[in-house]
C-alpha positions in Angstrom: -12.4 -1.2 -6.4 -13.5 2.4 -6.9 -12.6 4.4 -10.1 -13.1 8.1 -10.8 -13.4 9.2 -14.4 -12.7 12.9 -14.9 -13.5 13.9 -18.5 -15.3 17.0 -19.8 -16.4 15.2 -23.0 -19.6 13.5 -22.1 -19.5 10.9 -24.8 -16.0 9.8 -23.8 -16.9 9.9 -20.1 -19.9 7.7 -20.7 -17.9 5.3 -22.9 -15.2 4.8 -20.3 -17.7 4.5 -17.5 -19.7 1.8 -19.5 -16.6 -0.4 -20.1 -15.3 -0.1 -16.5 -18.8 -0.7 -15.0 -19.2 -3.8 -17.2 -16.0 -5.2 -15.6 -17.6 -4.8 -12.1 -15.8 -1.7 -11.0 -17.6 1.1 -9.0 -17.4 4.1 -11.2 -18.0 7.8 -10.4 -17.6 10.6 -13.0 -16.8 14.3 -12.9 -16.8 17.0 -15.6 -13.9 19.1 -14.3 -10.9 19.0 -12.0 -12.4 20.7 -9.0 -15.5 18.5 -9.0 -13.1 15.5 -9.3 -11.1 16.6 -6.3 -14.3 16.9 -4.2 -15.4 13.4 -5.2 -12.0 11.9 -4.6 -11.8 13.4 -1.1 -15.2 12.1 -0.2 -14.9 8.5 -1.7 -11.1 7.8 -1.7 -11.1 6.1 -5.1 -8.4 3.6 -5.9 -7.8 4.8 -9.5 -8.4 8.0 -11.5 -8.8 8.1 -15.3 -7.9 11.7 -15.9 -8.3 14.0 -18.9 -5.5 16.5 -19.2 -7.4 19.5 -20.6 -10.1 20.2 -18.1 -12.1 23.3 -17.0 -11.5 25.0 -13.6 -8.6 22.7 -12.7 -6.5 21.0 -15.4 -5.1 17.5 -15.2 -1.6 18.5 -14.4 -2.5 20.6 -11.4 -5.0 18.0 -10.3 -2.2 15.5 -10.3 0.2 17.7 -8.4 -2.4 18.3 -5.7 -3.4 14.6 -5.4 0.2 13.3 -5.5 1.4 16.0 -3.0 2.3 15.5 0.6 -1.3 15.6 1.9 -3.1 12.3 2.3 -6.6 13.7 2.3 -7.2 12.4 -1.2 -5.6 9.0 -0.6 -2.9 7.9 -3.0 -4.8 6.7 -6.1 -3.3 5.4 -9.3 -3.7 8.1 -12.0 -4.0 7.2 -15.7 -3.9 10.3 -17.9 -5.9 10.5 -21.1 -5.0 13.3 -23.5 -5.0 14.4 -27.1 -1.5 15.9 -26.6 0.9 13.5 -28.3 4.3 15.2 -28.0 6.8 13.2 -26.0 7.4 16.3 -23.8 3.8 16.1 -22.7 4.0 12.4 -21.8 7.2 12.9 -19.8 5.8 15.9 -18.0 2.7 14.0 -17.0 4.8 11.1 -15.7 7.2 13.4 -13.9 4.4 15.2 -11.9 3.0 11.9 -10.7 0.9 10.2 -13.3 1.3 6.4 -13.2 0.3 5.8 -16.9 -0.4 7.8 -20.0 -2.8 7.1 -22.9 -3.1 9.2 -26.0 -6.5 10.0 -27.6 -8.0 8.5 -29.6 -7.8 5.3 -27.6 -9.4 1.9 -27.5 -11.5 1.5 -24.2 -10.6 -2.2 -24.2 -6.9 -1.3 -23.8 -7.8 1.1 -21.0 -9.6 -1.7 -19.2 -6.6 -3.9 -19.5 -4.3 -1.3 -18.1 -6.7 -0.7 -15.2 -6.8 -4.5 -14.5 -3.0 -4.6 -14.6 -2.7 -1.8 -12.0 -5.2 -3.5 -9.6 -3.5 -6.9 -10.1 -0.1 -5.4 -9.3 -1.5 -3.6 -6.2 -3.1 -6.9 -5.0 0.2 -8.7 -5.4 2.0 -6.0 -3.5 -0.5 -6.0 -0.7 -0.3 -9.8 -0.5 3.5 -9.7 -0.3 3.4 -7.0 2.4 1.0 -9.0 4.6 2.8 -12.3 4.5 6.2 -13.0 6.2 8.2 -16.2 6.5 11.2 -17.4 8.5 12.1 -21.0 8.2 9.0 -23.0 9.2 7.4 -19.8 10.6 4.7 -18.0 8.7 3.0 -14.8 9.7 -0.2 -13.8 7.9 -0.5 -10.2 9.0 -3.8 -9.6 7.2 -5.4 -12.4 9.3 -3.3 -11.7 12.4 -2.2 -15.4 12.4 1.1 -17.2 13.2 1.8 -20.7 11.9 4.8 -22.8 12.8 5.2 -25.9 10.6 1.6 -25.3 9.5 0.3 -25.4 13.1 -1.3 -22.2 14.4 0.4 -20.6 17.4 -1.6 -18.6 20.0 0.1 -15.4 20.8 -1.0 -12.3 22.8 -1.1 -9.0 21.0 2.3 -7.9 22.3 3.9 -11.2 21.6 2.6 -11.1 18.0 3.8 -7.5 17.5 7.2 -8.4 18.9 7.5 -11.5 16.7 6.4 -9.5 13.6 9.0 -6.8 14.3 11.8 -9.4 14.6 10.8 -11.2 11.4 10.5 -7.9 9.4 14.0 -7.0 10.6 15.6 -10.4 10.4 19.4 -10.4 10.4 19.4 -6.8 11.8 20.0 -5.8 15.4 17.0 -4.2 17.0 17.6 -2.1 20.1 15.4 -2.4 23.2 14.5 1.3 22.7 13.2 0.6 19.2 11.3 -2.5 20.4 9.7 -0.5 23.2 8.8 2.3 20.7 7.3 0.0 18.0 5.5 -2.6 20.2 4.6 -0.6 23.3 4.7 2.9 21.8 5.9 6.1 23.4 2.6 6.6 25.4 3.2 3.6 27.5 6.0 3.2 30.1 7.8 -0.1 30.0 11.3 -0.8 31.0 14.0 -2.9 29.3 13.0 -5.8 31.5 9.6 -5.9 29.8 11.3 -6.6 26.4 13.3 -9.4 28.0 10.2 -11.0 29.5 8.4 -11.0 26.2 11.4 -12.4 24.3 11.4 -15.2 26.9 7.7 -15.8 26.2 8.4 -16.2 22.5 11.2 -18.6 23.2 8.8 -20.7 25.3 6.1 -20.7 22.7 8.4 -21.2 19.7 11.3 -23.3 21.1 12.6 -24.3 17.7 12.8 -20.6 16.8 14.6 -19.8 20.1 18.1 -20.7 18.8 17.7 -18.0 16.1 16.9 -15.2 18.6 20.3 -13.8 19.6 20.7 -11.5 22.5 23.1 -8.6 21.8 24.4 -7.7 25.3 23.6 -4.2 26.3 21.9 -3.4 23.0 18.9 -5.6 22.1 18.0 -8.6 20.0 18.6 -10.0 16.5 16.7 -12.7 14.6 19.4 -14.6 12.7 18.9 -17.0 9.8 22.1 -18.8 10.8 24.0 -19.1 14.1 
């Protein structure tokens, strides 16, 4: 995990970098907001420890830029560090996009714990987003693997994408148009019959799942938990 420390006080910058490096994180440092933006764009850090009062570009404007619509800086977690202690400052920092807020003076050990918490939460979220289940069916999207009753099922790329779409939208009707758009994308011509053929392939390869795949006449398909 890559962390960027933006702090114009060299002693504090080095202290934070020391404690985070000791925990095994890859740490870069910057003395001002503009230098920080450049580093962040180049290296796409996962988390930024950010001082509020910075030369050239202060922490508030830095946060507004990074948390804006543009994705060129990635979407890092931002922990603000500042000597400003008024509740209005805290609220403003959080409102413009900071994920956490620590007041100076601070204990670097507490900062490390907060960093660890954010990375742990992110890992749990990624794990949840990459694993899907439906009865005895398990899809491990991070490994591009399908298991049924703990046995691995061989699927083609399109069969896999279609099954994943059905499971992600279980109990919802998915139109043939949406299936064509998501699985075959708009750059590839495939008629409605193509969807029916691939649904049939899934039924053959996963016969116990077949009874849960409901055809909605004239519309599309629905993966139902109960018939």
